BALOBA-1460 file (C-alpha; in Angstrom, 3 decimals):
// residues 304
<rec num="1" residu="x" x="40.621" y="3.408" z="24.389"/>
<rec num="2" residu="x" x="43.047" y="3.336" z="21.699"/>
<rec num="3" residu="x" x="45.762" y="0.135" z="21.610"/>
<rec num="4" residu="x" x="48.363" y="2.728" z="22.458"/>
<rec num="5" residu="x" x="46.132" y="3.863" z="25.625"/>
<rec num="6" residu="x" x="45.464" y="-0.314" z="25.944"/>
<rec num="7" residu="x" x="49.243" y="-0.945" z="26.388"/>
<rec num="8" residu="x" x="50.360" y="1.613" z="28.308"/>
<rec num="9" residu="x" x="47.945" y="2.984" z="31.143"/>
<rec num="10" residu="x" x="49.299" y="6.503" z="31.093"/>
<rec num="11" residu="x" x="48.369" y="7.657" z="27.486"/>
<rec num="12" residu="x" x="44.971" y="9.109" z="27.474"/>
<rec num="13" residu="x" x="43.033" y="9.332" z="24.027"/>
<rec num="14" residu="x" x="41.909" y="13.189" z="23.071"/>
<rec num="15" residu="x" x="40.049" y="13.904" z="20.264"/>
<rec num="16" residu="x" x="42.832" y="12.402" z="17.611"/>
<rec num="17" residu="x" x="45.814" y="13.249" z="19.697"/>
<rec num="18" residu="x" x="47.319" y="10.220" z="22.357"/>
<rec num="19" residu="x" x="48.503" y="12.101" z="25.432"/>
<rec num="20" residu="x" x="50.706" y="11.373" z="28.238"/>
<rec num="21" residu="x" x="54.695" y="10.768" z="28.794"/>
<rec num="22" residu="x" x="56.926" y="10.978" z="25.494"/>
<rec num="23" residu="x" x="53.847" y="12.597" z="23.460"/>
<rec num="24" residu="x" x="53.714" y="15.841" z="22.664"/>
<rec num="25" residu="x" x="52.081" y="18.363" z="25.189"/>
<rec num="26" residu="x" x="48.116" y="18.709" z="24.272"/>
<rec num="27" residu="x" x="48.157" y="22.464" z="24.451"/>
<rec num="28" residu="x" x="44.598" y="24.459" z="25.186"/>
<rec num="29" residu="x" x="43.315" y="27.658" z="24.991"/>
<rec num="30" residu="x" x="41.140" y="28.569" z="27.908"/>
<rec num="31" residu="x" x="38.454" y="30.896" z="26.341"/>
<rec num="32" residu="x" x="36.281" y="30.524" z="29.200"/>
<rec num="33" residu="x" x="34.165" y="33.365" z="29.134"/>
<rec num="34" residu="x" x="36.101" y="35.888" z="28.028"/>
<rec num="35" residu="x" x="34.325" y="36.179" z="25.019"/>
<rec num="36" residu="x" x="31.696" y="37.751" z="27.154"/>
<rec num="37" residu="x" x="28.571" y="36.618" z="25.113"/>
<rec num="38" residu="x" x="30.089" y="37.682" z="21.590"/>
<rec num="39" residu="x" x="30.743" y="34.727" z="19.892"/>
<rec num="40" residu="x" x="32.506" y="37.317" z="17.246"/>
<rec num="41" residu="x" x="34.678" y="37.087" z="19.760"/>
<rec num="42" residu="x" x="34.360" y="33.503" z="20.563"/>
<rec num="43" residu="x" x="35.312" y="33.465" z="17.180"/>
<rec num="44" residu="x" x="38.356" y="35.515" z="17.025"/>
<rec num="45" residu="x" x="39.111" y="33.455" z="19.816"/>
<rec num="46" residu="x" x="39.169" y="30.537" z="18.315"/>
<rec num="47" residu="x" x="41.452" y="32.017" z="14.493"/>
<rec num="48" residu="x" x="44.255" y="32.596" z="17.456"/>
<rec num="49" residu="x" x="44.177" y="29.657" z="19.172"/>
<rec num="50" residu="x" x="44.604" y="27.620" z="15.942"/>
<rec num="51" residu="x" x="47.330" y="30.132" z="14.028"/>
<rec num="52" residu="x" x="49.384" y="29.475" z="17.390"/>
<rec num="53" residu="x" x="49.466" y="26.004" z="17.198"/>
<rec num="54" residu="x" x="46.997" y="24.893" z="19.931"/>
<rec num="55" residu="x" x="45.735" y="21.317" z="19.970"/>
<rec num="56" residu="x" x="42.470" y="22.898" z="21.683"/>
<rec num="57" residu="x" x="40.363" y="25.344" z="22.968"/>
<rec num="58" residu="x" x="37.971" y="25.357" z="25.769"/>
<rec num="59" residu="x" x="34.957" y="27.066" z="27.081"/>
<rec num="60" residu="x" x="32.816" y="26.607" z="30.544"/>
<rec num="61" residu="x" x="29.242" y="26.054" z="30.107"/>
<rec num="62" residu="x" x="26.557" y="26.441" z="33.045"/>
<rec num="63" residu="x" x="23.206" y="25.945" z="33.055"/>
<rec num="64" residu="x" x="22.419" y="29.685" z="35.272"/>
<rec num="65" residu="x" x="19.688" y="28.599" z="37.511"/>
<rec num="66" residu="x" x="21.757" y="26.202" z="39.171"/>
<rec num="67" residu="x" x="24.833" y="27.131" z="39.003"/>
<rec num="68" residu="x" x="24.267" y="30.757" z="40.032"/>
<rec num="69" residu="x" x="23.264" y="31.112" z="44.248"/>
<rec num="70" residu="x" x="19.258" y="31.945" z="44.573"/>
<rec num="71" residu="x" x="20.090" y="34.906" z="47.025"/>
<rec num="72" residu="x" x="22.369" y="36.496" z="43.584"/>
<rec num="73" residu="x" x="19.768" y="36.399" z="40.996"/>
<rec num="74" residu="x" x="18.357" y="39.777" z="41.625"/>
<rec num="75" residu="x" x="21.891" y="41.714" z="42.958"/>
<rec num="76" residu="x" x="22.454" y="44.311" z="40.484"/>
<rec num="77" residu="x" x="25.980" y="44.226" z="38.372"/>
<rec num="78" residu="x" x="27.642" y="46.684" z="36.895"/>
<rec num="79" residu="x" x="28.202" y="45.519" z="33.076"/>
<rec num="80" residu="x" x="29.654" y="46.410" z="29.827"/>
<rec num="81" residu="x" x="26.288" y="46.859" z="28.750"/>
<rec num="82" residu="x" x="24.590" y="48.824" z="31.534"/>
<rec num="83" residu="x" x="23.982" y="47.956" z="35.317"/>
<rec num="84" residu="x" x="22.066" y="44.414" z="35.104"/>
<rec num="85" residu="x" x="20.580" y="41.369" z="37.088"/>
<rec num="86" residu="x" x="23.295" y="39.174" z="37.951"/>
<rec num="87" residu="x" x="21.250" y="36.050" z="36.674"/>
<rec num="88" residu="x" x="20.847" y="38.447" z="34.316"/>
<rec num="89" residu="x" x="24.361" y="38.479" z="33.706"/>
<rec num="90" residu="x" x="24.905" y="34.849" z="33.838"/>
<rec num="91" residu="x" x="22.603" y="34.817" z="30.821"/>
<rec num="92" residu="x" x="24.691" y="37.353" z="28.462"/>
<rec num="93" residu="x" x="27.696" y="35.207" z="28.884"/>
<rec num="94" residu="x" x="26.201" y="32.019" z="27.825"/>
<rec num="95" residu="x" x="26.396" y="30.277" z="24.734"/>
<rec num="96" residu="x" x="23.172" y="28.047" z="23.281"/>
<rec num="97" residu="x" x="22.905" y="25.403" z="21.118"/>
<rec num="98" residu="x" x="23.200" y="27.663" z="18.293"/>
<rec num="99" residu="x" x="26.131" y="29.851" z="19.754"/>
<rec num="100" residu="x" x="27.806" y="25.939" z="19.776"/>
<rec num="101" residu="x" x="26.904" y="24.817" z="16.420"/>
<rec num="102" residu="x" x="28.465" y="27.726" z="15.246"/>
<rec num="103" residu="x" x="31.778" y="27.195" z="17.366"/>
<rec num="104" residu="x" x="31.737" y="23.284" z="16.327"/>
<rec num="105" residu="x" x="31.644" y="24.178" z="12.880"/>
<rec num="106" residu="x" x="34.231" y="27.126" z="12.273"/>
<rec num="107" residu="x" x="36.750" y="24.542" z="14.807"/>
<rec num="108" residu="x" x="36.338" y="21.712" z="12.430"/>
<rec num="109" residu="x" x="37.132" y="24.369" z="10.006"/>
<rec num="110" residu="x" x="40.209" y="25.625" z="11.808"/>
<rec num="111" residu="x" x="41.486" y="21.943" z="12.270"/>
<rec num="112" residu="x" x="40.800" y="22.573" z="16.430"/>
<rec num="113" residu="x" x="39.223" y="20.434" z="18.798"/>
<rec num="114" residu="x" x="36.674" y="22.249" z="21.129"/>
<rec num="115" residu="x" x="35.206" y="21.209" z="24.668"/>
<rec num="116" residu="x" x="34.102" y="22.444" z="27.891"/>
<rec num="117" residu="x" x="33.497" y="22.583" z="31.426"/>
<rec num="118" residu="x" x="30.097" y="21.851" z="32.805"/>
<rec num="119" residu="x" x="28.981" y="22.996" z="35.551"/>
<rec num="120" residu="x" x="25.906" y="21.022" z="35.987"/>
<rec num="121" residu="x" x="24.670" y="17.707" z="35.394"/>
<rec num="122" residu="x" x="22.225" y="19.351" z="32.614"/>
<rec num="123" residu="x" x="25.325" y="21.402" z="30.932"/>
<rec num="124" residu="x" x="27.349" y="17.741" z="30.514"/>
<rec num="125" residu="x" x="23.797" y="16.269" z="28.363"/>
<rec num="126" residu="x" x="23.918" y="20.274" z="26.581"/>
<rec num="127" residu="x" x="27.855" y="19.355" z="25.487"/>
<rec num="128" residu="x" x="26.886" y="15.286" z="24.511"/>
<rec num="129" residu="x" x="25.291" y="16.788" z="21.482"/>
<rec num="130" residu="x" x="28.491" y="17.542" z="20.169"/>
<rec num="131" residu="x" x="31.299" y="15.413" z="19.793"/>
<rec num="132" residu="x" x="33.895" y="16.675" z="21.689"/>
<rec num="133" residu="x" x="36.903" y="15.550" z="22.854"/>
<rec num="134" residu="x" x="36.974" y="15.575" z="26.314"/>
<rec num="135" residu="x" x="34.591" y="16.922" z="28.902"/>
<rec num="136" residu="x" x="36.898" y="19.022" z="31.398"/>
<rec num="137" residu="x" x="36.154" y="19.493" z="35.656"/>
<rec num="138" residu="x" x="36.968" y="23.092" z="36.790"/>
<rec num="139" residu="x" x="38.921" y="23.084" z="40.512"/>
<rec num="140" residu="x" x="35.330" y="24.819" z="41.862"/>
<rec num="141" residu="x" x="33.419" y="21.537" z="40.578"/>
<rec num="142" residu="x" x="35.893" y="18.950" z="41.979"/>
<rec num="143" residu="x" x="33.695" y="18.544" z="45.276"/>
<rec num="144" residu="x" x="30.645" y="17.594" z="43.302"/>
<rec num="145" residu="x" x="30.285" y="13.798" z="43.134"/>
<rec num="146" residu="x" x="26.651" y="13.491" z="40.948"/>
<rec num="147" residu="x" x="28.583" y="15.863" z="37.898"/>
<rec num="148" residu="x" x="31.356" y="14.048" z="38.496"/>
<rec num="149" residu="x" x="29.268" y="10.821" z="38.226"/>
<rec num="150" residu="x" x="27.528" y="12.317" z="35.324"/>
<rec num="151" residu="x" x="30.695" y="12.882" z="33.524"/>
<rec num="152" residu="x" x="31.794" y="9.386" z="34.089"/>
<rec num="153" residu="x" x="28.758" y="8.299" z="32.698"/>
<rec num="154" residu="x" x="29.683" y="9.349" z="29.308"/>
<rec num="155" residu="x" x="32.689" y="7.510" z="28.878"/>
<rec num="156" residu="x" x="34.501" y="10.436" z="27.202"/>
<rec num="157" residu="x" x="38.114" y="11.213" z="28.685"/>
<rec num="158" residu="x" x="37.841" y="13.685" z="31.340"/>
<rec num="159" residu="x" x="40.219" y="15.931" z="32.431"/>
<rec num="160" residu="x" x="40.386" y="17.065" z="36.776"/>
<rec num="161" residu="x" x="41.763" y="20.612" z="37.841"/>
<rec num="162" residu="x" x="43.348" y="20.286" z="41.561"/>
<rec num="163" residu="x" x="43.058" y="23.824" z="42.415"/>
<rec num="164" residu="x" x="41.913" y="24.548" z="45.826"/>
<rec num="165" residu="x" x="41.589" y="21.454" z="46.370"/>
<rec num="166" residu="x" x="43.276" y="19.439" z="49.212"/>
<rec num="167" residu="x" x="44.760" y="15.402" z="48.593"/>
<rec num="168" residu="x" x="41.514" y="14.004" z="50.045"/>
<rec num="169" residu="x" x="39.340" y="15.841" z="47.922"/>
<rec num="170" residu="x" x="41.348" y="14.866" z="45.049"/>
<rec num="171" residu="x" x="41.135" y="11.304" z="46.032"/>
<rec num="172" residu="x" x="37.944" y="10.923" z="46.094"/>
<rec num="173" residu="x" x="36.845" y="12.675" z="43.090"/>
<rec num="174" residu="x" x="39.648" y="9.863" z="41.475"/>
<rec num="175" residu="x" x="37.802" y="7.447" z="43.084"/>
<rec num="176" residu="x" x="34.174" y="8.861" z="41.645"/>
<rec num="177" residu="x" x="35.356" y="9.174" z="38.117"/>
<rec num="178" residu="x" x="38.353" y="5.842" z="38.164"/>
<rec num="179" residu="x" x="41.424" y="6.759" z="37.387"/>
<rec num="180" residu="x" x="41.478" y="4.574" z="33.513"/>
<rec num="181" residu="x" x="39.864" y="7.297" z="31.762"/>
<rec num="182" residu="x" x="41.187" y="10.783" z="33.493"/>
<rec num="183" residu="x" x="44.173" y="13.115" z="32.719"/>
<rec num="184" residu="x" x="44.811" y="15.793" z="36.659"/>
<rec num="185" residu="x" x="46.356" y="19.210" z="35.886"/>
<rec num="186" residu="x" x="47.834" y="20.460" z="38.694"/>
<rec num="187" residu="x" x="46.114" y="24.247" z="39.684"/>
<rec num="188" residu="x" x="46.141" y="27.401" z="41.681"/>
<rec num="189" residu="x" x="42.609" y="28.914" z="41.285"/>
<rec num="190" residu="x" x="43.720" y="32.769" z="41.863"/>
<rec num="191" residu="x" x="43.102" y="34.975" z="38.902"/>
<rec num="192" residu="x" x="46.356" y="36.163" z="38.350"/>
<rec num="193" residu="x" x="48.308" y="33.306" z="40.918"/>
<rec num="194" residu="x" x="51.207" y="34.638" z="42.633"/>
<rec num="195" residu="x" x="54.684" y="32.712" z="41.656"/>
<rec num="196" residu="x" x="55.104" y="31.749" z="45.271"/>
<rec num="197" residu="x" x="51.895" y="29.961" z="45.255"/>
<rec num="198" residu="x" x="52.224" y="28.374" z="42.051"/>
<rec num="199" residu="x" x="54.380" y="24.967" z="43.528"/>
<rec num="200" residu="x" x="54.581" y="23.212" z="41.008"/>
<rec num="201" residu="x" x="56.768" y="20.709" z="42.507"/>
<rec num="202" residu="x" x="52.783" y="19.093" z="42.737"/>
<rec num="203" residu="x" x="53.452" y="17.858" z="39.296"/>
<rec num="204" residu="x" x="56.399" y="15.565" z="40.685"/>
<rec num="205" residu="x" x="53.554" y="14.535" z="43.508"/>
<rec num="206" residu="x" x="50.220" y="14.028" z="41.564"/>
<rec num="207" residu="x" x="52.549" y="11.849" z="39.288"/>
<rec num="208" residu="x" x="53.378" y="9.715" z="42.315"/>
<rec num="209" residu="x" x="50.982" y="9.237" z="43.929"/>
<rec num="210" residu="x" x="49.205" y="8.485" z="40.666"/>
<rec num="211" residu="x" x="51.738" y="6.794" z="38.520"/>
<rec num="212" residu="x" x="49.150" y="5.621" z="35.687"/>
<rec num="213" residu="x" x="47.106" y="9.049" z="35.239"/>
<rec num="214" residu="x" x="48.602" y="11.866" z="32.820"/>
<rec num="215" residu="x" x="49.929" y="15.129" z="34.277"/>
<rec num="216" residu="x" x="48.975" y="18.074" z="33.764"/>
<rec num="217" residu="x" x="48.524" y="22.078" z="34.157"/>
<rec num="218" residu="x" x="46.872" y="24.965" z="34.318"/>
<rec num="219" residu="x" x="47.968" y="27.484" z="34.686"/>
<rec num="220" residu="x" x="46.389" y="31.277" z="35.808"/>
<rec num="221" residu="x" x="49.492" y="33.182" z="36.170"/>
<rec num="222" residu="x" x="50.844" y="35.916" z="34.735"/>
<rec num="223" residu="x" x="53.819" y="35.519" z="32.111"/>
<rec num="224" residu="x" x="54.855" y="32.033" z="30.436"/>
<rec num="225" residu="x" x="57.892" y="31.529" z="31.813"/>
<rec num="226" residu="x" x="56.672" y="29.172" z="34.816"/>
<rec num="227" residu="x" x="54.058" y="27.269" z="32.338"/>
<rec num="228" residu="x" x="57.180" y="26.552" z="30.457"/>
<rec num="229" residu="x" x="58.766" y="24.735" z="33.655"/>
<rec num="230" residu="x" x="55.933" y="23.065" z="34.284"/>
<rec num="231" residu="x" x="56.760" y="21.363" z="30.342"/>
<rec num="232" residu="x" x="59.730" y="20.886" z="32.209"/>
<rec num="233" residu="x" x="58.484" y="19.058" z="34.636"/>
<rec num="234" residu="x" x="56.558" y="16.650" z="32.652"/>
<rec num="235" residu="x" x="52.751" y="18.422" z="32.906"/>
<rec num="236" residu="x" x="51.690" y="16.741" z="29.563"/>
<rec num="237" residu="x" x="48.740" y="19.161" z="29.126"/>
<rec num="238" residu="x" x="49.156" y="22.750" z="29.501"/>
<rec num="239" residu="x" x="45.906" y="24.802" z="29.288"/>
<rec num="240" residu="x" x="46.088" y="28.727" z="29.998"/>
<rec num="241" residu="x" x="43.364" y="31.372" z="29.597"/>
<rec num="242" residu="x" x="43.573" y="33.288" z="26.462"/>
<rec num="243" residu="x" x="41.853" y="37.351" z="25.486"/>
<rec num="244" residu="x" x="42.544" y="38.819" z="23.089"/>
<rec num="245" residu="x" x="43.279" y="41.749" z="25.075"/>
<rec num="246" residu="x" x="44.259" y="41.730" z="28.870"/>
<rec num="247" residu="x" x="41.792" y="44.969" z="29.421"/>
<rec num="248" residu="x" x="39.010" y="43.756" z="27.982"/>
<rec num="249" residu="x" x="36.252" y="43.570" z="30.489"/>
<rec num="250" residu="x" x="36.072" y="40.269" z="33.029"/>
<rec num="251" residu="x" x="37.361" y="38.698" z="36.019"/>
<rec num="252" residu="x" x="39.610" y="36.210" z="34.148"/>
<rec num="253" residu="x" x="40.815" y="38.914" z="30.882"/>
<rec num="254" residu="x" x="43.924" y="39.587" z="33.615"/>
<rec num="255" residu="x" x="45.351" y="36.271" z="33.572"/>
<rec num="256" residu="x" x="45.293" y="35.310" z="30.209"/>
<rec num="257" residu="x" x="47.211" y="35.463" z="27.092"/>
<rec num="258" residu="x" x="47.339" y="37.771" z="24.443"/>
<rec num="259" residu="x" x="47.529" y="36.152" z="20.996"/>
<rec num="260" residu="x" x="51.383" y="37.094" z="20.536"/>
<rec num="261" residu="x" x="52.238" y="35.844" z="23.725"/>
<rec num="262" residu="x" x="50.332" y="32.317" z="23.019"/>
<rec num="263" residu="x" x="51.937" y="31.937" z="20.122"/>
<rec num="264" residu="x" x="55.952" y="32.304" z="21.812"/>
<rec num="265" residu="x" x="54.129" y="30.047" z="24.634"/>
<rec num="266" residu="x" x="53.106" y="26.803" z="22.103"/>
<rec num="267" residu="x" x="56.662" y="27.763" z="19.806"/>
<rec num="268" residu="x" x="58.702" y="27.339" z="22.898"/>
<rec num="269" residu="x" x="56.548" y="24.580" z="24.490"/>
<rec num="270" residu="x" x="57.353" y="22.829" z="21.499"/>
<rec num="271" residu="x" x="61.478" y="23.366" z="21.607"/>
<rec num="272" residu="x" x="61.460" y="21.932" z="24.766"/>
<rec num="273" residu="x" x="59.641" y="18.764" z="24.186"/>
<rec num="274" residu="x" x="62.195" y="18.221" z="21.640"/>
<rec num="275" residu="x" x="65.370" y="19.988" z="24.211"/>
<rec num="276" residu="x" x="64.310" y="17.343" z="26.780"/>
<rec num="277" residu="x" x="65.266" y="14.384" z="24.503"/>
<rec num="278" residu="x" x="65.217" y="11.159" z="25.699"/>
<rec num="279" residu="x" x="67.234" y="10.611" z="28.885"/>
<rec num="280" residu="x" x="69.863" y="8.571" z="26.550"/>
<rec num="281" residu="x" x="73.357" y="9.549" z="27.145"/>
<rec num="282" residu="x" x="75.141" y="9.955" z="23.568"/>
<rec num="283" residu="x" x="77.954" y="11.443" z="21.618"/>
<rec num="284" residu="x" x="76.545" y="13.496" z="18.601"/>
<rec num="285" residu="x" x="78.074" y="13.342" z="15.711"/>
<rec num="286" residu="x" x="78.098" y="17.184" z="15.627"/>
<rec num="287" residu="x" x="80.269" y="16.357" z="18.612"/>
<rec num="288" residu="x" x="83.220" y="14.237" z="17.080"/>
<rec num="289" residu="x" x="85.157" y="17.727" z="15.296"/>
<rec num="290" residu="x" x="84.289" y="19.288" z="18.944"/>
<rec num="291" residu="x" x="86.560" y="16.489" z="20.657"/>
<rec num="292" residu="x" x="88.895" y="16.026" z="17.913"/>
<rec num="293" residu="x" x="89.791" y="20.021" z="18.457"/>
<rec num="294" residu="x" x="89.284" y="20.300" z="21.957"/>
<rec num="295" residu="x" x="89.712" y="17.070" z="24.131"/>
<rec num="296" residu="x" x="93.871" y="16.249" z="25.061"/>
<rec num="297" residu="x" x="93.561" y="13.066" z="26.251"/>
<rec num="298" residu="x" x="91.133" y="10.164" z="24.240"/>
<rec num="299" residu="x" x="89.733" y="7.319" z="26.815"/>
<rec num="300" residu="x" x="88.064" y="4.870" z="25.603"/>
<rec num="301" residu="x" x="85.997" y="4.241" z="22.976"/>
<rec num="302" residu="x" x="83.847" y="6.891" z="21.553"/>
<rec num="303" residu="x" x="81.009" y="3.609" z="20.930"/>
<rec num="304" residu="x" x="78.904" y="2.260" z="23.693"/>
């Protein structure tokens, strides 16, 4: 905890950044498993995120034997590498320590943070080998108390996604994690999510219910405008899945943003931050000449 976060309970530390109200939005490019098990693809996605101006990229980390239901292990699936047992596929798209060491080094070279969503306690221990700025709780894991307790024990900032979860389940997860070091993300866990199911006003609802917790947005929709609307509503953290090509194989690709769109998204988020201002009504110097030209009746002093 930094001095800034200690003085303001709604601020959180993510790496070298302070995140929360009146701070720049922390933008994350979610790589997830869109790398399809290819390190070169993962590094290219890191490059795309860095060049777009993202603050971080995020991966997903699973122990296949724990996260894959036992009755699904031998079920054969069609994959880009041919037909194979599902457990073999899960291993095929999972990075080990060597790959994450390469990712860690590459992110340091590019000046961008990385972290991941661990889906089991073994994956938490794995990620603790690295100096990640945070851990992320995937919406699917919000009700896993054992995982939440393991994450809380790390002492790192925890980003909690709230898709597919009821208000009661969210409250319980916050109780397990504690509210001092978490950041909540509104999300709708459909890939891609329909605009009519995004319900962006939940950002306001979460802010009212958790006044000392920064609120963010994890989007799975197509297009950029609704994510920008989340920023205008006050999201302090924004995450979108990213891909090199939405036509690539994989269940998350269609709800992902390609490099060009990611660049526009970050650019427009920064423009919105500037445009929101501080909320203090004032007459700008640039308005004085138009005022003298256009206002017929001058009423009262300009200065307040």
